[in-house]
Structure formats: C-alpha cells, structure tokens
C-alpha positions as CSV (number, residue, x, y, z in Angstrom):
1,M,-71.1,-49.3,179.6
2,C,-71.2,-52.6,181.3
3,T,-69.3,-51.6,184.1
4,S,-72.2,-48.5,185.2
5,W,-73.3,-50.8,188.6
6,I,-69.5,-50.2,189.7
7,E,-70.2,-46.4,189.5
8,D,-73.5,-47.0,191.5
9,Y,-71.8,-49.2,194.0
10,R,-69.2,-46.3,194.8
11,E,-71.6,-43.7,194.9
12,Q,-73.7,-45.4,197.5
13,I,-70.4,-46.1,199.8
14,K,-69.2,-42.6,199.1
15,S,-72.7,-41.0,200.9
16,L,-72.7,-43.3,203.8
17,I,-68.6,-42.8,204.3
18,P,-67.6,-39.4,203.1
19,N,-64.1,-40.0,203.4
20,I,-63.8,-43.3,201.9
21,E,-61.8,-42.2,199.3
22,K,-58.8,-41.4,201.5
23,M,-58.4,-44.6,202.9
24,V,-58.2,-46.3,199.9
25,D,-54.9,-48.6,199.9
26,L,-55.5,-51.4,197.3
27,D,-51.5,-52.3,197.1
28,K,-51.0,-52.8,201.0
29,K,-53.5,-55.8,201.3
30,S,-54.5,-59.2,199.5
31,Y,-57.7,-60.0,197.9
32,Q,-58.5,-62.4,200.8
33,E,-57.6,-60.0,203.3
34,L,-60.0,-57.4,201.4
35,I,-63.0,-60.1,201.3
36,F,-62.6,-63.0,204.1
37,V,-63.3,-61.4,207.5
38,S,-64.0,-64.5,210.2
39,C,-67.5,-64.6,211.3
40,D,-67.2,-66.0,214.9
41,K,-64.6,-63.0,215.9
42,P,-66.4,-59.6,216.9
43,I,-66.5,-57.0,214.1
44,D,-63.8,-54.7,214.2
45,T,-65.2,-51.2,212.8
46,G,-61.6,-50.1,211.6
47,I,-60.9,-53.0,209.7
48,A,-64.4,-52.9,208.2
49,L,-64.3,-49.7,206.9
50,Q,-60.6,-50.0,205.7
51,S,-61.8,-53.0,203.8
52,T,-64.8,-51.4,202.2
53,A,-62.5,-48.5,201.1
54,D,-60.0,-51.5,199.9
55,C,-63.1,-52.6,198.1
56,V,-63.5,-49.3,196.3
57,G,-60.2,-49.1,195.2
58,M,-60.5,-52.5,193.6
59,M,-64.0,-51.4,191.7
60,E,-61.9,-48.3,190.6
61,R,-59.4,-50.6,189.2
62,I,-62.0,-53.1,187.5
63,E,-63.9,-50.0,186.1
64,E,-60.6,-48.4,184.6
65,H,-59.6,-51.8,183.0
66,A,-62.9,-52.3,181.5
67,R,-62.6,-49.0,180.2
68,T,-59.6,-49.2,178.5
69,N,-60.8,-52.8,177.1
70,F,-64.1,-51.1,176.0
71,L,-62.0,-48.2,174.3
72,D,-59.6,-51.0,172.7
73,Q,-62.6,-52.7,171.3
74,V,-64.1,-49.6,169.7
75,A,-60.9,-48.8,168.3
76,D,-60.6,-52.3,166.5
77,E,-64.2,-52.6,165.3
78,T,-63.4,-49.4,163.7
79,D,-60.6,-50.3,162.1
80,K,-62.3,-53.2,160.3
81,F,-64.7,-51.2,159.4
82,L,-62.7,-48.4,157.7
83,D,-60.2,-51.0,156.1
84,N,-63.4,-52.4,154.2
85,A,-64.4,-49.0,153.4
86,Y,-61.4,-47.5,151.9
87,K,-60.6,-51.0,150.3
88,A,-63.9,-51.2,148.2
89,E,-64.1,-50.6,144.6
90,Y,-65.6,-46.8,144.3
91,H,-66.6,-44.7,140.9
92,G,-67.2,-41.6,141.1
93,N,-70.5,-40.0,139.6
94,R,-71.3,-36.6,138.6
95,S,-73.3,-34.7,141.1
96,S,-75.8,-32.4,139.7
97,E,-73.3,-29.8,139.7
98,G,-71.1,-31.8,137.8
99,I,-68.4,-32.7,140.1
100,L,-67.3,-36.4,140.5
101,L,-68.6,-37.8,144.0
102,S,-68.6,-41.5,145.3
103,S,-70.5,-42.9,148.1
104,L,-67.3,-43.2,150.9
105,P,-68.0,-40.3,152.9
106,Q,-71.6,-41.4,153.0
107,D,-70.6,-45.0,153.6
108,I,-68.3,-43.9,156.7
109,F,-70.1,-41.3,158.5
110,S,-73.1,-43.1,158.3
111,F,-71.9,-46.5,160.3
112,I,-69.8,-43.7,162.6
113,G,-73.1,-41.8,163.2
114,V,-75.3,-44.8,163.9
115,H,-72.7,-45.6,166.6
116,I,-72.0,-42.2,168.0
117,N,-75.7,-42.1,168.3
118,L,-76.3,-45.5,170.4
119,M,-73.0,-44.3,172.9
120,Q,-74.7,-40.9,173.5
121,E,-77.8,-42.4,174.5
122,R,-76.3,-45.1,176.7
123,L,-73.4,-43.3,178.4
124,M,-74.7,-39.6,178.9
125,K,-76.7,-40.2,182.1
126,D,-74.2,-38.2,184.1
127,S,-71.3,-36.6,184.2
128,V,-68.8,-40.2,184.3
129,G,-70.9,-41.3,181.3
130,T,-70.3,-38.1,179.8
131,D,-66.7,-38.4,180.6
132,N,-66.7,-42.0,179.1
133,F,-68.5,-40.8,175.9
134,L,-66.1,-38.1,175.0
135,L,-63.3,-40.9,175.2
136,F,-65.1,-42.9,173.0
137,L,-65.4,-40.1,170.5
138,S,-62.0,-39.4,171.0
139,R,-60.9,-42.9,170.3
140,I,-63.4,-42.8,167.1
141,F,-61.6,-39.8,165.3
142,N,-58.3,-40.8,166.1
143,R,-59.0,-43.8,164.3
144,L,-60.5,-41.8,161.5
145,Q,-57.5,-39.8,161.6
146,F,-55.2,-42.9,161.6
147,K,-57.0,-44.6,158.3
148,Q,-57.0,-41.9,156.2
149,A,-53.5,-40.9,156.3
150,E,-53.0,-44.8,155.5
151,Y,-55.3,-44.8,152.6
152,R,-55.3,-41.6,151.0
153,D,-52.8,-42.2,148.6
154,R,-54.6,-45.9,147.5
155,L,-57.3,-43.4,146.3
156,L,-55.2,-41.0,143.9
157,R,-53.2,-43.3,142.2
158,D,-55.2,-44.8,139.4
159,S,-56.4,-42.1,136.9
160,F,-57.2,-38.5,136.9
161,E,-61.2,-39.1,137.6
162,N,-60.2,-41.1,141.1
163,C,-58.2,-38.3,142.1
164,C,-60.8,-35.8,141.4
165,T,-63.6,-38.2,143.2
166,A,-61.0,-38.6,146.2
167,A,-60.5,-34.8,146.6
168,N,-64.4,-34.0,146.8
169,D,-65.1,-36.7,148.6
170,F,-62.4,-35.6,151.3
171,L,-64.0,-32.3,151.2
172,R,-67.4,-33.5,152.2
173,M,-65.9,-35.6,154.7
174,V,-65.4,-32.1,156.6
175,E,-68.9,-31.3,156.3
176,K,-69.9,-34.9,157.5
177,C,-67.6,-34.2,160.5
178,E,-69.4,-31.3,161.5
179,E,-72.8,-32.6,160.9
180,I,-72.1,-35.3,163.3
181,I,-70.4,-32.3,165.9
182,Q,-73.6,-30.3,165.7
183,K,-76.0,-33.2,166.1
184,I,-74.1,-34.1,169.2
185,L,-74.1,-30.8,170.7
186,S,-77.6,-30.3,170.1
187,N,-78.7,-31.9,173.0
188,G,-77.3,-29.7,175.0
189,D,-75.9,-32.5,177.7
190,I,-71.9,-31.4,177.1
191,N,-70.8,-28.6,179.3
192,E,-68.2,-26.0,178.2
193,E,-65.6,-28.2,179.3
194,G,-66.5,-31.1,177.3
195,Q,-67.2,-29.1,174.7
196,E,-63.7,-27.8,174.3
197,K,-62.2,-31.3,174.5
198,L,-64.8,-32.4,171.8
199,E,-63.0,-29.4,169.6
200,N,-59.4,-30.3,170.3
201,Y,-60.4,-34.3,169.6
202,L,-61.9,-33.2,165.9
203,S,-59.5,-30.6,165.2
204,G,-56.8,-32.7,164.0
205,L,-59.0,-35.0,161.8
206,L,-60.8,-31.9,160.4
207,S,-57.2,-30.5,159.3
208,L,-56.1,-33.6,158.0
209,Y,-59.1,-34.1,155.7
210,S,-59.3,-30.4,154.5
211,K,-55.3,-30.8,154.0
212,D,-56.0,-34.4,152.0
213,A,-58.5,-32.6,149.8
214,S,-56.2,-30.0,148.8
215,Y,-53.5,-32.6,148.1
216,A,-55.4,-34.5,145.9
217,A,-56.7,-31.5,144.0
218,Q,-52.9,-30.9,143.7
219,Y,-52.4,-34.4,142.8
220,C,-54.4,-34.3,139.6
221,S,-51.7,-32.5,137.9
222,K,-49.3,-35.8,138.3
223,H,-52.1,-37.6,136.1
224,I,-52.0,-34.9,133.4
225,F,-48.2,-34.8,133.2
226,S,-47.9,-38.6,133.3
227,D,-50.2,-38.8,130.1
228,I,-48.1,-35.5,128.6
229,S,-44.8,-37.4,129.0
230,E,-46.2,-40.2,126.6
231,S,-46.8,-38.1,124.3
232,G,-44.3,-36.4,121.4
233,A,-44.1,-33.8,123.7
234,Y,-41.5,-35.3,126.7
235,S,-39.1,-36.9,124.3
236,N,-39.0,-34.0,121.6
237,L,-38.8,-31.0,123.5
238,F,-35.2,-29.1,122.6
239,S,-34.6,-31.8,120.0
240,S,-33.5,-31.3,116.5
241,S,-37.6,-31.5,115.6
242,W,-38.3,-28.9,118.3
243,E,-35.8,-26.5,117.0
244,K,-36.2,-26.9,113.3
245,T,-39.5,-28.4,112.5
246,M,-42.2,-27.3,114.9
247,V,-41.7,-23.8,114.3
248,Q,-45.3,-22.9,115.2
249,N,-44.4,-24.0,119.2
250,Q,-46.7,-27.6,118.6
251,Y,-45.1,-29.2,121.3
252,A,-46.2,-26.5,123.8
253,G,-49.3,-26.3,122.2
254,I,-49.5,-30.2,122.6
255,I,-48.9,-29.7,126.7
256,V,-51.7,-26.9,126.6
257,A,-54.3,-28.8,124.9
258,T,-53.9,-31.8,127.1
259,I,-54.2,-29.3,130.1
260,K,-57.1,-28.0,128.4
261,D,-58.9,-31.2,127.8
262,Y,-58.4,-32.6,131.7
263,V,-59.7,-29.5,133.6
264,G,-62.1,-28.4,131.0
265,D,-65.0,-30.2,132.3
266,E,-64.2,-28.9,135.9
267,L,-64.8,-32.1,137.7
268,L,-63.5,-30.4,141.0
269,D,-65.4,-28.7,143.5
270,K,-64.7,-24.6,142.8
271,I,-62.0,-24.1,145.6
272,L,-60.3,-27.5,144.8
273,H,-60.4,-26.5,141.0
274,V,-58.5,-23.3,141.9
275,K,-56.0,-25.5,144.0
276,A,-55.7,-27.6,140.8
277,L,-55.1,-25.0,138.5
278,H,-52.1,-23.6,140.6
279,A,-50.5,-27.0,140.9
280,L,-50.6,-26.8,137.0
281,S,-48.9,-23.9,136.7
282,S,-46.0,-25.1,139.0
283,A,-46.2,-28.6,136.9
284,T,-45.9,-26.9,133.6
285,I,-42.7,-24.9,134.8
286,V,-41.1,-27.9,136.3
287,F,-41.6,-30.2,133.7
288,Y,-40.2,-27.6,131.0
289,V,-37.0,-27.1,132.6
290,E,-36.5,-30.9,133.8
291,R,-36.7,-31.3,130.1
292,L,-34.4,-28.5,129.4
293,V,-32.1,-30.0,132.6
294,A,-32.3,-33.7,130.9
295,R,-31.1,-32.5,127.5
296,G,-28.0,-31.0,128.7
297,L,-27.1,-33.4,131.0
298,S,-27.2,-35.9,128.2
299,H,-25.0,-33.9,125.9
300,N,-21.1,-34.6,125.8
301,S,-19.5,-32.4,123.4
302,R,-17.1,-29.9,124.9
303,K,-16.8,-28.1,121.6
304,H,-20.3,-27.8,120.3
305,G,-24.1,-26.7,121.9
306,V,-26.8,-28.7,121.6
307,F,-28.6,-26.6,118.8
308,E,-27.8,-25.9,115.2
309,N,-29.0,-22.1,115.2
310,D,-28.9,-20.7,118.9
311,E,-31.4,-18.0,117.9
312,E,-33.9,-20.1,116.5
313,A,-33.5,-22.5,119.5
314,L,-33.9,-19.1,121.7
315,N,-36.9,-17.8,119.5
316,R,-38.5,-21.3,120.1
317,M,-38.3,-21.5,123.5
318,R,-39.7,-18.0,123.6
319,G,-42.5,-18.9,121.8
320,D,-43.2,-21.8,123.9
321,I,-42.9,-19.5,127.3
322,N,-45.5,-17.0,125.7
323,I,-47.6,-20.1,124.9
324,F,-47.5,-21.4,128.7
325,R,-48.0,-17.7,129.9
326,T,-51.0,-17.1,127.8
327,Y,-53.1,-19.8,128.7
328,F,-52.4,-19.3,132.3
329,E,-53.1,-15.5,132.0
330,G,-56.6,-16.5,130.5
331,L,-57.4,-18.9,133.6
332,A,-56.3,-15.6,135.8
333,S,-58.5,-13.4,134.3
334,E,-61.4,-15.6,135.3
335,N,-59.6,-16.3,138.9
336,R,-57.8,-13.6,140.2
337,S,-55.7,-15.7,143.0
338,L,-53.8,-17.4,139.6
339,N,-52.2,-13.9,139.2
340,K,-49.5,-15.1,142.1
341,S,-49.2,-18.5,140.0
342,L,-47.9,-16.1,136.8
343,K,-45.1,-14.4,138.4
344,H,-43.5,-18.0,138.9
345,F,-43.3,-18.2,135.0
346,D,-40.5,-15.6,135.5
347,V,-37.8,-18.0,136.2
348,L,-38.5,-19.6,132.5
349,N,-37.9,-15.7,131.3
350,T,-34.7,-16.0,133.4
351,I,-33.6,-18.9,132.0
352,H,-34.0,-17.8,128.6
353,D,-31.7,-14.9,129.5
354,C,-29.0,-17.0,130.6
355,L,-29.2,-19.0,127.4
356,A,-28.6,-16.2,125.5
357,H,-26.0,-14.8,127.3
358,A,-24.3,-18.0,127.2
359,C,-24.3,-18.0,123.5
360,G,-23.0,-14.2,123.1
361,L,-26.7,-13.2,122.0
362,S,-27.5,-11.1,125.7
363,E,-25.8,-7.8,126.5
364,G,-24.9,-7.0,130.1
365,S,-22.9,-9.2,133.0
366,A,-23.4,-13.1,133.4
367,E,-23.5,-11.8,137.3
368,D,-26.3,-9.7,137.1
369,I,-28.5,-12.5,135.2
370,I,-27.2,-15.6,137.3
371,L,-28.1,-13.7,140.2
372,R,-31.7,-13.2,139.0
373,L,-31.9,-16.9,138.7
374,H,-30.7,-17.3,141.9
375,L,-33.3,-15.5,143.2
376,S,-35.9,-17.7,141.9
377,I,-33.9,-20.7,143.2
378,N,-32.2,-19.5,146.4
379,D,-29.9,-22.3,147.2
380,T,-26.5,-21.8,145.8
381,N,-25.4,-25.2,145.1
382,L,-28.4,-25.5,143.3
383,T,-27.6,-22.0,141.3
384,K,-24.5,-23.4,140.2
385,F,-25.7,-26.5,138.9
386,L,-28.4,-25.1,136.6
387,V,-26.3,-22.4,135.6
388,Q,-23.5,-25.1,134.3
389,I,-26.2,-27.1,132.8
390,L,-27.5,-23.9,130.7
391,W,-24.1,-23.0,129.4
392,R,-23.2,-26.8,129.0
393,L,-26.4,-26.3,126.8
394,M,-25.0,-23.4,124.5
395,A,-21.3,-22.9,124.8
396,P,-20.1,-25.9,126.5
397,E,-16.4,-24.7,125.8
398,K,-17.1,-21.9,128.3
399,E,-18.4,-24.3,131.2
400,Q,-15.0,-24.1,133.1
401,E,-15.0,-20.1,132.8
402,I,-18.5,-20.1,134.2
403,S,-17.8,-22.5,137.1
404,Q,-14.8,-20.3,138.0
405,L,-17.0,-17.3,138.0
406,L,-19.4,-19.2,140.1
407,E,-17.2,-19.6,142.7
408,N,-16.1,-15.9,143.0
409,G,-18.5,-15.6,146.0
410,F,-21.1,-12.9,144.4
411,L,-23.8,-15.6,144.9
412,T,-25.2,-15.1,148.8
413,G,-27.6,-17.5,150.7
414,G,-25.6,-20.6,151.1
415,A,-27.1,-23.9,150.4
416,K,-30.7,-24.6,151.8
417,S,-31.2,-27.6,154.1
418,P,-33.3,-30.1,151.9
419,S,-36.6,-29.8,151.7
420,N,-38.5,-33.0,153.3
421,F,-40.7,-33.8,150.2
422,N,-41.7,-37.4,151.5
423,D,-43.7,-36.0,153.9
424,H,-47.6,-36.2,153.4
425,Y,-48.1,-33.2,151.8
426,S,-45.6,-32.9,148.9
427,V,-46.9,-33.2,145.6
428,P,-44.5,-34.7,143.2
429,G,-43.5,-32.4,140.8
430,L,-44.5,-29.6,141.8
431,S,-41.0,-28.1,143.1
432,L,-38.4,-26.8,141.1
433,E,-35.8,-27.2,143.7
434,Y,-36.7,-30.8,144.3
435,M,-36.3,-31.7,140.6
436,L,-33.0,-30.2,140.6
437,R,-31.8,-31.6,143.6
438,D,-32.7,-34.9,142.5
439,Y,-30.9,-34.7,139.4
440,Q,-28.0,-33.3,141.2
441,S,-28.2,-36.5,143.0
442,G,-28.1,-38.7,140.2
443,G,-31.8,-39.8,140.8
444,N,-32.8,-39.1,137.3
C-alpha cells in the first residue's frame, strides 16, 4: 500500500522509544503544537518525546484513512467490473459432458485472480501487510457476494436454456473460488489465524453460489410450466373436453411429454439435474391442484356440480394421477433420491378421495378423509379453504353443511404463519401452501 513508509517510520520510532505508544494522545494537541518547536530555545526532552509520540498517533490516523480509502476504491472498481460482467450477453454452449456453460465464471475469476495475485505480491511482506491483504480479500469477497445476489435473477428469467446455463455457471463459481483460495494458501505465508479469517470471509460466498445453483436448477421448472400453460392442458384441465373427449388422459400426457422434451437432453450438471427433477415433481402437483382450485372458484351454481358425470370425471382424474406418478417413478428408478418426491403425490390421491366422498361415491367418514388432507397441508385455514372448493366442485348444495362440519374443531394445528415466499430462495410454483394462500387472499 501507498502508506508502507508510515509503517517503516513507526517501527523505527518504536525501536528507539519503546514506550512511545503509551504517550500517544493526538486529541490534546493542534498540528501547530505538534510540528513547530522554537529553534532559539533549549529543547525540552519531555516535549520532544511527546511531540514524537503525537506524530506517531497522527501517522496511525493517516494510515487508517489511507487504508479505508484503498478498500473503498477496491470495492468501487470491483463493482464496476462485476456490473459489466453480469450485464454482458452470455450464451450457453454445450460442454464435452453435454451440459450448458458460459464464460461468465472464467471472466469474473480471471479478473479477480489477477488482482488477488498482484495484491498478495505487494502486501504480504510482513504481518501488517498480511492483515491488509486479508482485509482486501474480505472486501473482494463481499462485493462478489453482493453482486451475485443482485444479478442472479436477471440470468434466469429469459429462457430454460439460460436458466440451465446459470445453474451450471454458479456451480463452477464455487470451484473457481476454491481454486483461488488454494493458490493463496499454497504460498504458506498466512498463519493459522489468518487462514481461519480467510475461511470465514469465503464461507458466505461459497454458500451463496451453491444455493443459487440449486435455486436456478429448480427455477427451470418455471420455464417448463410456463410453456405448458400456453398449451391446451392449462385451459382445458377439468373442462368438458377433459371429461368427455380426452378419454385417454391426453392433457396429462401433454404435461408429461413437455417435461420429457425439456429434461431429456440433461443440460444440467448431474447433481443439479436431480434437483430440477425434484422441483418438477412438486411443480406438477401444484399445477394440477391449481387448475382444480381455479375451476372450483369459477363455478357459480349452488345446485349442480361442475361435471356432467362425476364418476367419469373421477376416473379421468385417477388416470391423470397415474400418468404423472408413473413418469416420476420411472425417473426414481434411475435416481433413488427421487423416491421421496413420489410421496408428495399422495395429496392428489387424497384430493381425489375427498371429491369422491363429496359426490357420494366413497364410503367412510368425511372427517377421516379431511384429516388425511390436513396432514398434507398442515394449516387449518388452508385445509378448510380447499375442502370447501372440493365440495363446491362436486356437491355445491352441501357446501354449507361441510362448512359447519369444518367448524366442529376436529382439525388441529391451527393456522401457520405465512411462509416468506418472497425471499431469495423461494422458487415460484413449487409450494402448495403458497398457491392456496394466494388464491385465498384473492391473488389469482
């Protein structure tokens, strides 16, 4: 740093006057008192020593001011570079492994690596220089973290391919970070305490890149279901054509075929590909239930249900569920971790059973079936909201009756505090709770 001469000066003074730091009291003297001593009077040793001590104190303040300015300049220059890097147009290219990658990680960390190497050479000459170097790294990592959070969503919004590219790039950024740190530590100039500081500085950035990679992989589901929403499957699920014409469950087939088209090429890193599949299973359930809820809310008759033939409609729904589940079971046979996602389809079976009970095609008590549904939703208000919609679909004339039953107190657990679905890691379209809450509040 430009203030290294100040350190040399202070060290020389300390070697000559060991107790000099105890004498530093800059606030009590003006610069004139510190600097000017009359030459035509005998020099008072005490005054001279105190003046020297005060000069040392002044130097400390100058050094701190210079250090602060230096770190602020590092932050400003890093921000400017990262702004340009993230705003550039990147296009994913297939790697030798077949996944989509861009040059963003290389562009960012080549620049960062050069500057880190330069500062390491210039600063790490003594303990003070090492401390300054660690402060420099702290500021660099802080700006990397801030700009990644600022620009992440911009890289995901345009297309499925861009989303895959961003997910893979974020994962590579983890690797690039680790490579830089290994290179820093390989010189052996940082002691154990410094290494601990370095790990603390870096941990937040590595965590952010890893979580963002996972988020981006899951966000791919939004692009896929955006495409599905533009197909007939979106507007015609639970319609008259769904009930009477599409007897082979063609709309469910369209949903599965669209998912296959997108994920078949495996454009994501293997770990991220599995995360995307988990998200797609949740997105499929939420999409299907959302269409059912929308159909129920749009039904105004208080005498007749939505369907002309309730039994046929329930058979169609059972066929849809089987198509979804069969597809994801096939994926789970190749990735065992997906078996957990298969359990989420139980809520569709329970909703089917509720509809069957509402129209008198199922035995047993309404309380038992509703309690099963409540175990999946785990929010009393949302369970009541959904149950009333299900009865409106099949037996609107019994909606008041079921509403009274719901108030009998057999549901337990109360209402949960709304989850924060606006935070940095909440992927739209993956939460049944959020979808129901959104409809309940009139958001759709």
